[in-house]
GULOKOL-31960 format. One line per 3 residues: number of its first residue (from 1); their letters; for each residue x, z, y of C-alpha. Coordinates in nm, 4 decimals, padded with zeros to 6 digits. Layout:
<pts>
NUM> A> X/Z/Y ~ ...;
</pts>
This chain:
<pts>
1> MHR> 12.0250/-01.9642/-03.1481 ~ 12.1197/-01.6200/-03.2832 ~ 12.3830/-01.5022/-03.5291;
4> ATL> 12.2905/-01.2636/-03.8084 ~ 12.4204/-01.1281/-04.1385 ~ 12.2164/-01.1241/-04.4586;
7> RDG> 12.2126/-00.8339/-04.7022 ~ 12.4542/-01.0143/-04.9319 ~ 12.7045/-01.0442/-04.6450;
10> RRV> 12.6504/-01.4106/-04.5624 ~ 12.6656/-01.5012/-04.1951 ~ 12.3743/-01.7150/-04.0802;
13> AVK> 12.2417/-01.8757/-03.7643 ~ 11.8768/-01.8103/-03.6766 ~ 11.6919/-02.0571/-03.4572;
16> VQR> 11.3802/-01.9099/-03.2960 ~ 11.1287/-02.1197/-03.1038 ~ 11.0326/-02.0035/-02.7563;
19> PGI> 10.6685/-01.8922/-02.7229 ~ 10.4381/-02.1554/-02.5686 ~ 10.6919/-02.4397/-02.5861;
22> VER> 10.4639/-02.6523/-02.8077 ~ 10.1683/-02.6255/-02.5702 ~ 10.3874/-02.7036/-02.2684;
25> AEE> 10.5354/-03.0079/-02.4441 ~ 10.1864/-03.1380/-02.5275 ~ 10.0794/-03.1064/-02.1617;
28> DLA> 10.3895/-03.2915/-02.0397 ~ 10.3424/-03.5653/-02.2986 ~ 09.9794/-03.6106/-02.1946;
31> VLA> 10.0962/-03.6750/-01.8373 ~ 10.3620/-03.9196/-01.9592 ~ 10.1054/-04.0996/-02.1772;
34> SAA> 09.8724/-04.1460/-01.8788 ~ 10.1579/-04.2821/-01.6696 ~ 10.2594/-04.5178/-01.9523;
37> EFL> 09.9056/-04.6562/-01.9840 ~ 09.8927/-04.7105/-01.6068 ~ 10.2246/-04.8995/-01.6127;
40> DRH> 10.1132/-05.1128/-01.9074 ~ 09.7972/-05.2135/-01.7200 ~ 09.9413/-05.2732/-01.3738;
43> TNL> 10.2926/-05.4108/-01.4228 ~ 10.3968/-05.7698/-01.4843 ~ 10.6563/-05.6838/-01.7445;
46> SEA> 10.6648/-05.8791/-02.0685 ~ 10.4129/-05.7678/-02.3293 ~ 10.7144/-05.6833/-02.5469;
49> YRF> 10.7668/-05.3767/-02.3257 ~ 10.4975/-05.1294/-02.4222 ~ 10.5516/-04.7938/-02.2512;
52> ADL> 10.2630/-04.6397/-02.4436 ~ 10.4308/-04.7231/-02.7762 ~ 10.7595/-04.5676/-02.6591;
55> IEE> 10.5841/-04.2485/-02.5487 ~ 10.3966/-04.2308/-02.8802 ~ 10.7208/-04.2656/-03.0759;
58> FRR> 10.8806/-03.9987/-02.8559 ~ 10.5811/-03.7714/-02.9173 ~ 10.6164/-03.8040/-03.2944;
61> SLA> 10.9914/-03.7383/-03.2760 ~ 10.9404/-03.4316/-03.0561 ~ 10.6683/-03.2972/-03.2882;
64> REL> 10.9080/-03.3258/-03.5821 ~ 11.1837/-03.1593/-03.3787 ~ 10.9598/-02.8621/-03.2942;
67> DYQ> 10.8625/-02.8123/-03.6593 ~ 11.1418/-02.5970/-03.8050 ~ 11.0116/-02.6320/-04.1596;
70> AEA> 11.0555/-03.0079/-04.1240 ~ 11.4071/-02.9520/-03.9848 ~ 11.4907/-02.7397/-04.2896;
73> RHL> 11.3837/-03.0289/-04.5145 ~ 11.5911/-03.2678/-04.3016 ~ 11.8986/-03.0451/-04.3433;
76> QRL> 11.8491/-03.0340/-04.7193 ~ 11.8077/-03.4098/-04.7511 ~ 12.0960/-03.4893/-04.5164;
79> DEV> 12.3211/-03.2554/-04.7152 ~ 12.2393/-03.4593/-05.0274 ~ 12.3023/-03.7925/-04.8508;
82> LEP> 12.6416/-03.6781/-04.7150 ~ 12.7620/-03.5279/-05.0439 ~ 13.0012/-03.8232/-05.1124;
85> FPR> 13.1752/-03.7624/-04.7759 ~ 13.3982/-03.4517/-04.7967 ~ 13.4891/-03.4576/-04.4265;
88> LMV> 13.1217/-03.4394/-04.3179 ~ 12.8807/-03.1480/-04.3564 ~ 12.5525/-03.0034/-04.2326;
91> PRP> 12.4517/-02.6344/-04.2413 ~ 12.2334/-02.5644/-04.5430 ~ 11.8985/-02.3900/-04.4796;
94> VKG> 11.8378/-02.0487/-04.6332 ~ 11.5395/-02.0648/-04.8646 ~ 11.2620/-01.8162/-04.8012;
97> LSA> 11.3779/-01.7307/-04.4493 ~ 11.2492/-02.0368/-04.2595 ~ 10.9031/-02.1047/-04.1161;
100> ERV> 10.7375/-02.3364/-03.8661 ~ 10.8960/-02.1563/-03.5688 ~ 11.1967/-01.9857/-03.7298;
103> LTM> 11.4881/-02.1594/-03.9003 ~ 11.7635/-01.9733/-04.0851 ~ 12.0734/-02.1696/-04.1898;
106> EYV> 12.4330/-02.1030/-04.2779 ~ 12.6581/-02.0282/-03.9837 ~ 12.9107/-02.2976/-03.8945;
109> KGR> 13.2193/-02.1721/-03.7169 ~ 13.3926/-02.4351/-03.5079 ~ 13.4186/-02.6030/-03.1702;
112> KIT> 13.2309/-02.8839/-03.0031 ~ 13.3987/-03.2232/-02.9929 ~ 13.3816/-03.2116/-02.6149;
115> DLS> 13.5705/-02.8802/-02.6048 ~ 13.8782/-03.0149/-02.7832 ~ 14.1872/-03.0570/-02.5699;
118> PLG> 14.4288/-03.3507/-02.6142 ~ 14.6658/-03.1135/-02.7922 ~ 14.3869/-03.0053/-03.0264;
121> LID> 14.3156/-03.3659/-03.1162 ~ 14.6811/-03.4184/-03.2137 ~ 14.6388/-03.1777/-03.5070;
124> LDG> 14.3409/-03.3780/-03.6338 ~ 14.3458/-03.7133/-03.8103 ~ 14.1004/-03.8575/-03.5589;
127> KEL> 14.0936/-04.2092/-03.6997 ~ 14.0124/-04.0894/-04.0515 ~ 13.7393/-03.8608/-03.9174;
130> ADE> 13.5895/-04.1409/-03.7077 ~ 13.5952/-04.3812/-04.0023 ~ 13.4251/-04.1321/-04.2347;
133> LFA> 13.1693/-04.0449/-03.9664 ~ 13.0891/-04.4144/-03.9278 ~ 13.0727/-04.4613/-04.3059;
136> GYL> 12.8433/-04.1580/-04.3375 ~ 12.6048/-04.2942/-04.0780 ~ 12.6015/-04.6390/-04.2365;
139> EQI> 12.5132/-04.4613/-04.5623 ~ 12.2262/-04.2804/-04.3896 ~ 12.0930/-04.5897/-04.2128;
142> LVA> 12.1443/-04.8675/-04.4661 ~ 12.1183/-04.6895/-04.8028 ~ 11.9126/-04.3714/-04.7627;
145> GFF> 11.6920/-04.5061/-04.4823 ~ 11.7044/-04.1587/-04.3248 ~ 11.9422/-04.0789/-04.0394;
148> HAD> 12.0260/-03.8065/-03.7895 ~ 11.8929/-03.9568/-03.4661 ~ 12.0550/-03.7246/-03.2110;
151> PHP> 12.4313/-03.7061/-03.2817 ~ 12.5410/-03.6486/-02.9218 ~ 12.8812/-03.4777/-02.8819;
154> GNV> 12.7186/-03.1372/-02.8238 ~ 12.5629/-03.1536/-03.1726 ~ 12.8888/-03.2345/-03.3552;
157> FIT> 13.1393/-02.9560/-03.4290 ~ 13.4925/-02.9526/-03.5652 ~ 13.4997/-02.6763/-03.8258;
160> EDG> 13.7968/-02.4510/-03.8904 ~ 13.8884/-02.6514/-04.2015 ~ 13.8897/-02.9833/-04.0070;
163> RLA> 13.5487/-03.1203/-04.1053 ~ 13.2785/-03.2661/-03.8827 ~ 12.9545/-03.0663/-03.8823;
166> LLD> 12.6285/-03.2344/-03.7744 ~ 12.3917/-02.9863/-03.6120 ~ 12.0350/-02.9903/-03.4778;
169> VGM> 11.8737/-03.2446/-03.7106 ~ 11.5185/-03.1954/-03.5869 ~ 11.5134/-03.5558/-03.4611;
172> VGT> 11.5544/-03.8046/-03.7441 ~ 11.4718/-04.1704/-03.7993 ~ 11.3448/-04.3546/-04.1051;
175> LGP> 11.3872/-04.7193/-04.2043 ~ 11.2064/-04.9216/-04.4707 ~ 11.3901/-05.1376/-04.7291;
178> EMQ> 11.3159/-05.4683/-04.5522 ~ 11.4384/-05.3408/-04.2189 ~ 11.7475/-05.1903/-04.3842;
181> EAL> 11.8364/-05.5270/-04.5372 ~ 11.7825/-05.7126/-04.2103 ~ 11.9814/-05.4505/-04.0186;
184> LRL> 12.2742/-05.4654/-04.2625 ~ 12.2942/-05.8423/-04.2318 ~ 12.2498/-05.8178/-03.8545;
187> LLA> 12.5474/-05.5808/-03.8221 ~ 12.7608/-05.8015/-04.0474 ~ 12.6688/-06.1159/-03.8540;
190> ASE> 12.7398/-05.9451/-03.5204 ~ 13.0739/-05.8028/-03.6403 ~ 13.1842/-06.1506/-03.7533;
193> GRG> 13.0658/-06.3278/-03.4371 ~ 12.7799/-06.5261/-03.5987 ~ 12.5270/-06.5191/-03.3147;
196> EEA> 12.2625/-06.7543/-03.4616 ~ 12.2382/-06.5543/-03.7839 ~ 12.2154/-06.2312/-03.5835;
199> ADF> 11.9242/-06.3809/-03.3879 ~ 11.7509/-06.4782/-03.7146 ~ 11.7700/-06.1214/-03.8476;
202> IER> 11.6459/-05.9751/-03.5184 ~ 11.3504/-06.2139/-03.5343 ~ 11.2830/-06.0998/-03.8904;
205> MGE> 11.2615/-05.7369/-03.7759 ~ 11.0342/-05.8024/-03.4775 ~ 10.6818/-05.9174/-03.4034;
208> PLG> 10.6617/-06.2523/-03.2146 ~ 10.4245/-06.2406/-02.9195 ~ 10.2446/-06.5239/-02.7419;
211> SFD> 10.5347/-06.5664/-02.4995 ~ 10.8012/-06.5698/-02.7729 ~ 11.0751/-06.8301/-02.7167;
214> RTV> 11.3148/-06.8717/-03.0091 ~ 11.5581/-07.0794/-02.8037 ~ 11.5906/-06.8062/-02.5390;
217> LRR> 11.6479/-06.5445/-02.8122 ~ 11.9188/-06.7469/-02.9870 ~ 12.0980/-06.8229/-02.6616;
220> AVG> 12.0942/-06.4613/-02.5404 ~ 12.1984/-06.3046/-02.8726 ~ 12.4682/-06.5689/-02.9227;
223> TIV> 12.6129/-06.4874/-02.5804 ~ 12.6111/-06.1121/-02.6509 ~ 12.7766/-06.1493/-02.9910;
226> SEH> 13.0427/-06.3905/-02.8703 ~ 13.1334/-06.1599/-02.5801 ~ 13.1800/-05.8571/-02.8069;
229> RDS> 13.3503/-06.0181/-03.1037 ~ 13.6690/-05.8393/-03.2158 ~ 13.6274/-05.5779/-02.9407;
232> TMA> 13.7850/-05.2367/-02.9832 ~ 13.6016/-04.9100/-02.9271 ~ 13.7555/-04.8884/-02.5814;
235> DIA> 13.5901/-05.2176/-02.4860 ~ 13.2449/-05.2135/-02.6457 ~ 13.0268/-04.9775/-02.8506;
238> VGR> 12.8137/-05.0787/-03.1453 ~ 12.5215/-04.8777/-03.0091 ~ 12.5395/-05.0645/-02.6801;
241> LVL> 12.5544/-05.3926/-02.8723 ~ 12.2347/-05.3074/-03.0639 ~ 12.0565/-05.2012/-02.7447;
244> EMS> 12.1653/-05.5176/-02.5603 ~ 12.0316/-05.7349/-02.8426 ~ 11.7066/-05.5331/-02.8369;
247> VAA> 11.6674/-05.6007/-02.4644 ~ 11.7402/-05.9714/-02.5211 ~ 11.4720/-05.9825/-02.7916;
250> SNA> 11.2159/-05.8180/-02.5608 ~ 11.2971/-06.0626/-02.2805 ~ 11.2386/-06.3502/-02.5260;
253> GLR> 10.8896/-06.2192/-02.6162 ~ 10.9776/-06.0400/-02.9419 ~ 10.8418/-05.6876/-02.9915;
256> LPA> 11.0856/-05.4795/-03.1969 ~ 10.9904/-05.1616/-03.3866 ~ 11.0438/-04.8345/-03.1989;
259> ELT> 11.2783/-04.7167/-03.4759 ~ 11.5338/-04.9723/-03.3608 ~ 11.5482/-04.8127/-03.0146;
262> LLG> 11.6012/-04.4722/-03.1777 ~ 11.8748/-04.6230/-03.3930 ~ 12.0459/-04.7806/-03.0915;
265> KAL> 12.0446/-04.4428/-02.9160 ~ 12.1965/-04.2728/-03.2222 ~ 12.4682/-04.5380/-03.2541;
268> LHL> 12.5453/-04.5060/-02.8824 ~ 12.6148/-04.1329/-02.9296 ~ 12.8116/-04.2125/-03.2434;
271> DEI> 13.0330/-04.4527/-03.0492 ~ 13.1048/-04.1811/-02.7931 ~ 13.2146/-03.9376/-03.0643;
274> ART> 13.4320/-04.2004/-03.2352 ~ 13.5899/-04.2902/-02.8998 ~ 13.6716/-03.9212/-02.8439;
277> LAP> 13.8304/-03.8847/-03.1873 ~ 14.0197/-04.2173/-03.1920 ~ 14.0156/-04.4446/-02.8840;
280> DFE> 14.1616/-04.7347/-03.0856 ~ 13.8992/-04.7160/-03.3638 ~ 13.7390/-05.0586/-03.4300;
283> PNE> 13.3743/-05.0343/-03.5436 ~ 13.3456/-05.4052/-03.6335 ~ 13.6335/-05.3764/-03.8789;
286> AIR> 13.4783/-05.0591/-04.0264 ~ 13.1446/-05.2343/-04.0794 ~ 13.3106/-05.5281/-04.2562;
289> RHA> 13.5190/-05.2929/-04.4729 ~ 13.2238/-05.0815/-04.5859 ~ 12.9808/-05.3738/-04.6286;
292> AEL> 13.0566/-05.4474/-04.9953 ~ 13.0288/-05.0819/-05.0927 ~ 12.7030/-05.0436/-04.9014;
295> SGK> 12.5538/-05.3518/-05.0694 ~ 12.6401/-05.2103/-05.4109 ~ 12.4829/-04.8760/-05.3244;
298> RLR> 12.1684/-05.0505/-05.2019 ~ 12.1396/-05.2354/-05.5323 ~ 12.1864/-04.9134/-05.7299;
301> AGA> 11.9329/-04.7355/-05.5093 ~ 11.6849/-05.0173/-05.5714 ~ 11.7354/-04.9793/-05.9465;
304> SLR> 11.5755/-04.6330/-05.9568 ~ 11.3484/-04.5346/-06.2446 ~ 11.0410/-04.5462/-06.0196;
307> RIL> 11.1256/-04.8973/-05.8977 ~ 11.1956/-05.0189/-06.2524 ~ 10.8623/-04.8788/-06.3778;
310> ATS> 10.6735/-05.0437/-06.0884 ~ 10.8436/-05.3784/-06.1551 ~ 10.7724/-05.3484/-06.5277;
313> HDL> 10.4058/-05.2810/-06.4559 ~ 10.3818/-05.5885/-06.2293 ~ 10.5573/-05.8030/-06.4911;
316> AEF> 10.3261/-05.6798/-06.7688 ~ 10.0206/-05.7565/-06.5539 ~ 10.1549/-06.1056/-06.4796;
319> MER> 10.2230/-06.1789/-06.8474 ~ 09.8775/-06.0478/-06.9434 ~ 09.7005/-06.2840/-06.7016;
322> LPA> 09.9298/-06.5842/-06.7528 ~ 09.7689/-06.7303/-07.0730 ~ 09.4143/-06.7253/-06.9291;
325> RAN> 09.5271/-06.8859/-06.6030 ~ 09.7322/-07.1491/-06.7859 ~ 09.4324/-07.2370/-07.0085;
328> LIL> 09.2071/-07.2687/-06.7033 ~ 09.4497/-07.5087/-06.5315 ~ 09.4945/-07.7213/-06.8466;
331> DRL> 09.1174/-07.7397/-06.9096 ~ 09.0493/-07.8593/-06.5550 ~ 09.3330/-08.1083/-06.5801;
334> ANN> 09.1934/-08.2468/-06.9082 ~ 08.8429/-08.2789/-06.7617 ~ 08.9751/-08.4437/-06.4447;
337> ELS> 08.8430/-08.1480/-06.2427 ~ 09.1719/-08.0342/-06.0948 ~ 09.1864/-08.0793/-05.7195;
340> VHV> 09.4553/-08.0010/-05.4670 ~ 09.3618/-07.8975/-05.1151 ~ 09.6083/-08.0023/-04.8466;
343> DAL> 09.5775/-07.9030/-04.4824 ~ 09.6622/-08.2227/-04.2949 ~ 09.5640/-08.4092/-03.9810;
346> DHR> 09.1972/-08.5102/-03.9463 ~ 09.2073/-08.8819/-04.0452 ~ 08.8841/-08.9564/-03.8564;
349> MLL> 09.0287/-08.8187/-03.5335 ~ 09.3531/-09.0051/-03.6001 ~ 09.1709/-09.3381/-03.6525;
352> QGA> 08.9567/-09.2795/-03.3447 ~ 09.2673/-09.2204/-03.1341 ~ 09.4352/-09.5328/-03.2713;
355> QTI> 09.1217/-09.7390/-03.1993 ~ 09.1109/-09.6128/-02.8402 ~ 09.4742/-09.7112/-02.7887;
358> ANR> 09.4103/-10.0573/-02.9379 ~ 09.1064/-10.1111/-02.7134 ~ 09.3089/-10.0242/-02.4052;
361> IVV> 09.5835/-10.2642/-02.5085 ~ 09.3309/-10.5483/-02.5629 ~ 09.1647/-10.4855/-02.2252;
364> GLV> 09.5057/-10.4878/-02.0607 ~ 09.5921/-10.8196/-02.2223 ~ 09.2578/-10.9705/-02.1050;
367> LAA> 09.3207/-10.8506/-01.7494 ~ 09.6728/-10.9929/-01.7594 ~ 09.5300/-11.3263/-01.8775;
370> LIV> 09.2791/-11.3269/-01.5922 ~ 09.5580/-11.2676/-01.3393 ~ 09.7697/-11.5474/-01.4895;
373> GAA> 09.4653/-11.7807/-01.4936 ~ 09.3868/-11.6947/-01.1288 ~ 09.7433/-11.7807/-01.0300;
376> MLM> 09.7202/-12.1182/-01.2079 ~ 09.3772/-12.1997/-01.0573 ~ 09.5133/-12.1398/-00.7091;
379> QVE> 09.6832/-12.4805/-00.7366 ~ 09.3531/-12.6642/-00.8137 ~ 09.1738/-12.8099/-00.5098;
382> TRF> 08.7967/-12.7443/-00.5003 ~ 08.5172/-12.7326/-00.2469 ~ 08.4041/-12.3889/-00.3751;
385> RIF> 08.6122/-12.1383/-00.1831 ~ 08.6113/-11.7628/-00.1233 ~ 08.7997/-11.6273/00.1805;
388> GYP> 08.9581/-11.9692/00.2149 ~ 09.1005/-11.9699/-00.1414 ~ 08.9810/-12.1609/-00.4513;
391> GFA> 08.6621/-11.9866/-00.5685 ~ 08.7296/-11.9819/-00.9444 ~ 09.0774/-11.8405/-00.8885;
394> MLC> 08.9405/-11.5657/-00.6611 ~ 08.6665/-11.4786/-00.9151 ~ 08.9304/-11.4384/-01.1881;
397> FLG> 09.1480/-11.2260/-00.9571 ~ 08.8593/-11.0051/-00.8412 ~ 08.7428/-10.9610/-01.2009;
400> AAA> 09.0953/-10.8589/-01.3058 ~ 09.1182/-10.6131/-01.0135 ~ 08.7823/-10.4546/-01.0982;
403> GGI> 08.8720/-10.4341/-01.4675 ~ 09.2116/-10.2782/-01.3853 ~ 09.0522/-10.0120/-01.1655;
406> ALV> 08.7944/-09.9356/-01.4361 ~ 09.0682/-09.9086/-01.7016 ~ 09.2759/-09.6689/-01.4888;
409> LTI> 08.9725/-09.4495/-01.4208 ~ 08.8810/-09.4454/-01.7899 ~ 09.2351/-09.3388/-01.8881;
412> VLG> 09.2593/-09.0642/-01.6220 ~ 08.9127/-08.9199/-01.6907 ~ 08.9686/-08.9306/-02.0662;
415> DVR> 09.2989/-08.7413/-02.0371 ~ 09.1402/-08.4778/-01.8110 ~ 08.8549/-08.4223/-02.0565;
418> GRA> 09.1010/-08.4027/-02.3468 ~ 09.3135/-08.1352/-02.1765 ~ 09.0024/-07.9338/-02.0875;
421> GRK> 08.8793/-07.9509/-02.4468 ~ 09.2146/-07.8349/-02.5892 ~ 09.2320/-07.5477/-02.3413;
424> GTR> 08.8779/-07.4366/-02.4333 ~ 08.9723/-07.4420/-02.8028 ~ 09.2774/-07.2204/-02.7394;
427> DR> 09.0712/-06.9776/-02.5326 ~ 08.8209/-06.9407/-02.8148;
</pts>
């Protein structure tokens, strides 16, 4: 980073990329990608942990960070997002003086958060700064869907006029509307100690795998939320809470999007800055306080002209096709041609199973009757004997024994074949 002065007297900071850094980064990432593929193939970790996906997300983030034209666009957009927050600022890029490997932006004079002494913090309203920083990030994440993903203390300055300046915005994250909504409700549920609802919203954001266990997820997230309810910044950080819930989801067989890991990392840095500015700052209370305002902003953002035109087009298309579809349904109903397809159990298989059960019950009753008859015939004297016992009684007993053995074998073999058939169906 270099300081310079423009012809009009403005002081600027010029960021120049080192020669060959892109090629070296690509070589290092290729080695990391090979190692990630090896670990994915030869480790017994849950399929929710995909090292290759993490490396790919890191590669995309690093490529954006090394593109200074993209960083200039990020600065411009972030400046627009943070306009409602007077205590927050980002250096504006200088148009016409930035390229892929050179970035020129206004010079910010100040000190790093980490360089402030305890006496320097006394002159600042740390709690107000921390609250506005938190509100600004909630605005980025939950309304704009575009956030500064690397706000570590070295990238946050205190300016001479007492504002917080966010620097080095090459690494950013993006969130879609559905994930924003789920994340907002997740943070609200976690801040109010509602573990089951938090687990529901995490499940909504993730991709269930074959080993997914909803009960394990609910139990783990409920435990995490209950442990951190009403905690102060000194006790627990929101970023750590998000990362712990992400780990719990992975252990339960739920694959979460890589953006959530990036978000957890950003919130973890944000917690560290807030703790430095105001150790008694409570993030849960800040989330609850800003929730209503954020919901209103999300509704206003959703009511943009582009969204209204798209909705109007869909509604017009629906109304245009509605009469023809209604006529088709009514005609088929009048001609008794309307049919409803319902996916239900196969009635033939159900009847066959019931018949098998009934046959086994009948055979069991016959065998029981033979045993009872044999016991009664034992008291009847006769010349026909087998092994010294009345012959008819022994015939009934031997017949019952043979029938019982045959019934047991039939049941066992039938169950074994049934399990093998179901397993083959799943494998296909």
